[in-house]
C-alpha positions in Angstrom: 39.7 84.9 4.9 41.6 86.5 2.0 42.8 84.8 -1.1 45.5 86.5 -3.3 45.1 85.8 -7.1 48.2 86.3 -9.2 47.7 86.6 -13.0 49.9 87.5 -15.9 47.2 89.9 -17.0 47.6 91.9 -13.9 50.8 93.7 -12.9 49.9 93.6 -9.3 48.4 90.9 -7.1 44.6 91.1 -6.5 43.3 90.1 -3.2 39.8 88.4 -2.8 38.1 88.3 0.5 35.9 85.1 1.2 33.2 85.7 3.7 31.3 83.0 5.7 28.2 83.5 3.7 30.2 82.6 0.6 31.1 79.2 2.2 27.5 78.6 3.1 26.4 79.3 -0.4 29.0 77.0 -1.9 28.1 74.2 0.6 24.4 74.6 -0.2 25.1 74.5 -3.9 27.3 71.3 -3.5 24.6 69.6 -1.4 21.9 70.5 -3.9 24.1 69.0 -6.7 24.6 65.8 -4.7 20.8 65.5 -4.0 20.0 66.1 -7.6 22.4 63.5 -8.8 21.0 61.0 -6.3 17.5 61.7 -7.5 18.6 61.1 -11.1 20.5 57.9 -10.3 17.9 56.3 -8.0 15.2 55.5 -10.6 17.8 54.1 -12.9 19.0 51.8 -10.1 15.5 50.7 -9.4 14.8 50.0 -13.0 18.0 48.0 -13.3 17.1 46.0 -10.2 13.5 45.4 -11.4 14.9 44.3 -14.8 17.2 41.9 -13.0 14.3 40.5 -11.0 12.1 40.2 -14.1 15.0 38.5 -16.0 15.6 36.1 -13.1 11.8 35.3 -12.8 11.5 34.9 -16.6 14.5 32.5 -16.7 13.1 30.6 -13.7 9.7 30.3 -15.5 11.3 29.2 -18.7 13.4 26.6 -16.8 10.2 25.4 -15.1 8.3 25.1 -18.4 11.2 23.3 -20.0 11.3 20.8 -17.1 7.5 20.3 -17.4 7.9 19.7 -21.2 10.6 17.1 -20.5 8.5 15.4 -17.8 5.5 15.3 -20.1 7.5 13.8 -22.9 8.9 11.2 -20.5 5.4 10.3 -19.4 4.2 10.0 -23.0 7.2 7.8 -23.9 6.6 5.6 -20.9 2.9 5.2 -21.8 3.9 4.3 -25.4 6.4 1.8 -24.0 3.6 0.2 -22.0 1.3 0.1 -25.0 4.0 -1.7 -27.1 4.6 -4.3 -24.4 0.9 -5.0 -24.1 0.6 -5.2 -27.9 3.5 -7.7 -28.0 1.8 -9.9 -25.4 -1.4 -9.8 -27.5 0.4 -10.7 -30.7 2.2 -13.5 -29.0 -1.0 -15.0 -27.7 -2.7 -14.7 -31.1 0.4 -16.2 -32.7 0.2 -19.2 -30.5 -3.4 -19.7 -31.4 -2.8 -19.3 -35.1 0.2 -21.5 -35.2 -1.8 -24.3 -33.5 -4.7 -23.9 -36.0 -2.3 -23.7 -39.0 -0.2 -26.6 -37.7 3.0 -24.6 -37.9 5.6 -24.7 -35.2 6.7 -21.3 -34.1 10.4 -20.5 -33.9 11.5 -19.3 -30.5 14.7 -17.3 -30.0 17.0 -18.6 -27.2 17.1 -16.2 -24.2 20.2 -14.0 -24.0 22.6 -14.7 -21.2 24.8 -12.1 -19.5 28.6 -12.4 -19.7 30.3 -14.4 -16.9 31.8 -12.8 -13.9 29.0 -10.2 -13.2 26.7 -9.6 -10.2 25.7 -7.3 -7.4 22.6 -5.8 -5.9 19.9 -4.6 -8.3 19.4 -0.9 -7.9 17.1 0.3 -10.6 17.9 3.6 -12.2 15.2 6.0 -13.5 15.1 5.7 -17.3 16.1 8.8 -19.3 14.6 10.0 -22.6 17.4 8.3 -24.7 16.9 5.0 -22.9 13.2 5.1 -23.3 13.5 6.0 -27.0 15.9 3.0 -27.6 13.5 0.7 -25.8 10.5 2.0 -27.8 12.5 1.5 -31.1 13.4 -2.0 -30.0 9.8 -2.9 -29.1 8.5 -1.3 -32.3 10.8 -3.6 -34.3 9.5 -6.6 -32.3 5.9 -5.6 -33.1 6.8 -5.4 -36.8 8.4 -8.9 -36.6 5.4 -10.3 -34.8 3.1 -8.7 -37.3 5.0 -10.3 -40.2 4.9 -13.7 -38.4 1.2 -13.4 -37.9 0.8 -12.6 -41.6 2.7 -15.7 -42.5 0.6 -17.8 -40.0 -2.6 -16.4 -41.4 -1.6 -17.3 -44.9 -0.8 -20.8 -43.7 -4.0 -21.1 -41.9 -6.0 -19.9 -44.9 -4.1 -22.3 -47.0 -4.9 -25.1 -44.7 -8.6 -24.1 -44.6 -8.6 -24.0 -48.4 -7.0 -27.4 -48.7 -9.5 -28.8 -46.2 -12.4 -27.4 -48.1 -11.1 -28.9 -51.3 -10.3 -32.3 -49.9 -13.2 -34.8 -50.3 -13.8 -35.7 -46.7 -17.6 -35.5 -46.5 -19.7 -38.6 -47.0 -21.5 -38.2 -50.3 -24.5 -40.2 -49.0 -25.7 -39.9 -45.4 -26.9 -42.9 -43.4 -25.8 -45.3 -46.1 -24.2 -48.8 -45.8 -20.7 -49.3 -47.1 -20.7 -51.7 -50.0 -17.8 -52.8 -52.2 -14.5 -51.2 -51.1 -11.7 -49.8 -53.3 -9.5 -52.5 -54.9 -9.7 -55.8 -56.6 -13.0 -57.8 -56.3 -15.1 -60.4 -58.2 -17.1 -58.5 -60.8 -20.8 -58.5 -59.6 -22.1 -59.1 -63.2 -19.7 -61.6 -64.9 -17.9 -62.9 -61.7 -14.3 -62.3 -62.9 -11.6 -60.6 -60.9 -11.6 -56.9 -61.6 -10.4 -53.6 -60.2 -13.0 -51.6 -58.4 -11.9 -48.0 -58.7 -14.2 -46.5 -56.1 -16.4 -47.2 -53.1 -20.0 -48.2 -53.2 -22.6 -46.7 -50.8 -25.8 -48.8 -50.7 -28.9 -46.7 -50.2 -32.4 -46.4 -51.4 -33.2 -44.8 -54.8 -33.8 -41.0 -54.5 -31.5 -40.5 -51.4 -29.7 -37.2 -51.8 -26.0 -37.3 -53.0 -23.9 -34.3 -52.0 -20.5 -33.0 -53.0 -17.7 -34.3 -50.8 -15.8 -31.0 -51.1 -15.9 -27.6 -52.8 -15.4 -27.6 -56.5 -16.7 -26.9 -60.0 -18.9 -29.3 -62.0 -16.9 -30.8 -64.9 -19.5 -33.1 -66.3 -23.1 -34.1 -65.6 -24.3 -36.6 -68.2 -25.0 -40.3 -69.0 -21.6 -42.1 -69.2 -22.2 -45.7 -70.4 -21.2 -48.1 -67.6 -21.5 -45.3 -65.0 -25.0 -44.3 -66.0 -25.9 -40.8 -64.9 -22.6 -39.5 -63.5 -21.5 -36.1 -62.1 -17.8 -35.2 -62.0 -16.5 -32.4 -59.8 -13.1 -30.7 -60.1 -11.6 -29.7 -56.8 -8.4 -28.1 -58.2 -4.8 -29.2 -58.5 -5.8 -32.3 -60.5 -8.1 -33.7 -57.8 -11.6 -34.8 -59.0 -14.5 -36.9 -57.6 -17.1 -38.9 -59.5 -20.7 -39.8 -58.4 -22.1 -42.6 -60.6 -25.4 -44.6 -61.2 -27.5 -41.5 -60.2 -31.2 -41.6 -60.7 -31.2 -37.8 -61.0 -28.6 -35.1 -61.7 -29.2 -31.7 -60.1 -26.2 -29.8 -61.5 -24.9 -28.7 -64.8 -21.3 -28.3 -66.1 -19.7 -25.1 -64.8 -21.8 -24.9 -61.7 -19.9 -24.1 -58.5 -20.7 -26.3 -55.5 -19.8 -26.2 -51.9 -19.1 -29.1 -49.6 -22.5 -30.7 -48.8 -24.4 -29.2 -51.8 -26.7 -31.7 -53.5 -25.5 -32.9 -56.9 -28.0 -35.7 -57.5 -29.8 -38.7 -56.1 -29.0 -42.3 -55.5 -30.1 -44.7 -58.4 -29.1 -47.7 -60.4 -28.5 -46.4 -63.9 -25.8 -47.9 -66.1 -24.0 -51.1 -65.3 -25.5 -51.7 -61.9 -27.2 -54.6 -60.0 -29.1 -52.4 -57.5 -29.6 -49.0 -56.0 -26.3 -47.5 -54.8 -23.8 -44.7 -55.3 -20.4 -45.5 -56.9 -18.0 -42.8 -55.5 -14.5 -42.2 -57.0 -11.6 -40.0 -56.1 -9.0 -39.4 -58.9 -5.7 -37.5 -58.9 -4.6 -36.4 -62.4 -6.9 -39.1 -63.7 -5.4 -41.9 -61.5 -7.9 -43.6 -59.1 -7.2 -43.2 -55.4 -8.8 -45.0 -52.5 -11.7 -42.7 -51.4 -11.4 -44.1 -47.8 -8.1 -42.4 -47.4 -9.8 -39.0 -47.8 -13.1 -39.8 -46.1 -11.3 -41.0 -43.0 -10.0 -37.5 -42.5 -13.6 -36.3 -41.9 -15.8 -36.9 -38.9 -18.5 -39.0 -40.6 -16.6 -42.0 -41.9 -16.2 -43.6 -38.4 -20.0 -43.7 -38.1 -20.6 -45.2 -41.6 -22.6 -48.4 -41.5 -20.9 -51.5 -42.9 -22.1 -54.9 -44.1 
């Protein structure tokens, strides 16, 4: 094969003869170039594919880890929800007990009613994180409300206990016989009608006399008509007196508990025999001791003439 080259640099045409070996050399060179290019591109393609696979696997792993994190959070929130519900039940039970002990009626909220015109089958839906969080927040508020209520009931209960401890409801003399009651009577010494401002407990001399309630000793001395007398302050203007004692076992300023011994039965002062004269006063005004003693468990078993 001949190829004629025409150029402006040559005045005549120059023929070039292409032999078969020239075509073989050119084909071999082209094939070598193709193979070399393929060898260069193939690793790059493999790396790209591997990168794509690793990226996909990493994304899948990250998605799986994210789902595990969400599932774990939901489980934790569901467990917290169950704990709050159990805590509310415990607080309600304790509240019922405390309200009964404190004598306080608990306020109950009316149950909520759905709007009219609704219905259909109940198909429960799995709770989501937002729904669980709202329920947790609601129950946490209920727990706080129950806690505040229990604090109030506790204060009322303690107040009741304190009042009970300060009320003179314990018999000052055990196994005694009820003598003259509170009110008007014929005076045992001069026989004229007179006011008896306490209750008499007939018992033998030396029988222990105890405080009817907690308090502080105001006086322990000889008081004319009352003889040896102990006076106890129970707070808020409430006092008790124990008169005609043969012995006084306390001093002013001493703190006594309900049932503590303050003296012994006697017949000192203006008295016709061994007995205890017991008074209850509110702001200095005599009260009927029986109204207080009847609130205790012992008065019903007191012996009477």
